[in-house]
N, C-alpha and C positions, 0 to 999 in steps of 0.2 A: 139616386136623385128621383124625386117624385115631381111630376109635372102634369098639370091639368091644362088642356088646350081647348079653347072654343074656336071651332073652325072658322066661323064668320069673322073672328077678330084677327086672323092671320092674313097678311097682305097677299093678294092674288097677283101672280105674274103670268102674263100672256106669252104664249109661244106660238106665233102664227105659222112657223114652219112645220109645227106638229098639230096645228088646229086644236089647241087646248089652252085651258086656264089651270094653273097649278098653285097650290098653297103648300109650302114646306112646313109641316106640322111639328115634326120632331127631327132634329138634326144630329149629327155625330157628336157635337158638343153637349147635347142634352142627355146622351146615353153612353158616354164614354167610348163612342165609336162602335158600339155593338149593333145598333139598329137605327134606321131612319124611317119616317112615315110621311108620305105626301098624299094630299087630296087632289084629285084631278077631275076636271070636267072636259070630256072629249066631245068635239063636234066635227067629226070627219075622220082624217087619217093621221096616225102617228107613224112617222118614218121608221123603216126597218133599222134595228140596232142590236147591239149586244153589249154585255159588260162581263169582264173576266174576273171581277172582284167579288161580286155578291150574288146570292140567290135572291130572287124577287118573288113576292106573293102579291097578286092582283086580286082585290076583293071588290066585286061590282056591287055598288050601292043602289043605283037607279039606271034605268034604260037597258041597253044591250050593247055589248062590245064583242067584236069578232077578233080572235087572236090566231095568228099563224106562227107556229114554232118550227124553226128549221124548214124542212121540206114537207112537213106534215100537212094534212088537209086543214083548212081553217076550222076553228071551233067557235060556236056562238056561246057567249057567257051572258046570262041574264042576272038581274038583281038577286042577290042572295047566293051567288056562285063565286068560286074563286079558282085561280090557276097558279101553280108554282112554275116559275121559269128558272131553271138551273143556270149557274154561271156559264158563260161562253156560248149559250144557245142564242142564235140569231132569231129575232121575232119582230112582229109588227102588229099594230092594233088599228081597228077602224070601228066606227059606229057613233052613236050618240048616247052618252050616259056619264055617270060619275063613278069613280072608283078610288080605292085606297091602294097605294103602292108601298109595300113594306120591304125594305132592303136589309139584309143581314150578311156581312157587316154593313154599317151605315154607308149611304151614298156619299161620295166625295166628288167635287168638281173634276171633270175629266174622265170619270168612270164610263160614260156612255160613248160607244164607238158607233157612229152612224154608217150604214153600209149602202153603197150604191149597187146597182144590178150586177156590174162586172165583178166587183170584189166579192159579192155574195156568191156568185157562181163558182169562183175560185175557192172560197172557203168551205162550201158545202159539197163540192164535187159534182159529177154529172147528174143531171135530172132524169 
């Protein structure tokens, strides 16, 4: 299936709990479940999460986003840079900017597991 998407034509959904605006550009139905793509405008902090189903690629388009994977030191990503997040890796984001999120296989509702501090410490072991 071939699909052309104009980002501005896709309905934006606000996620106040993650301080972002999201546009789901390509979904599972568009790709046979192989891939999904979302455009995100972040203005603050995205809560810590993980997904066990897909690998994610974050491509920063504008601004700067700090990502922290697992217990690693935070890394600053600026426009033109990307980061790959393997399935099951806990991570969080913060900053002001826009980015694309590419999921393979495609994102499905319920894929994201948000982690609070206590569960995070249990899943990652001693710091």
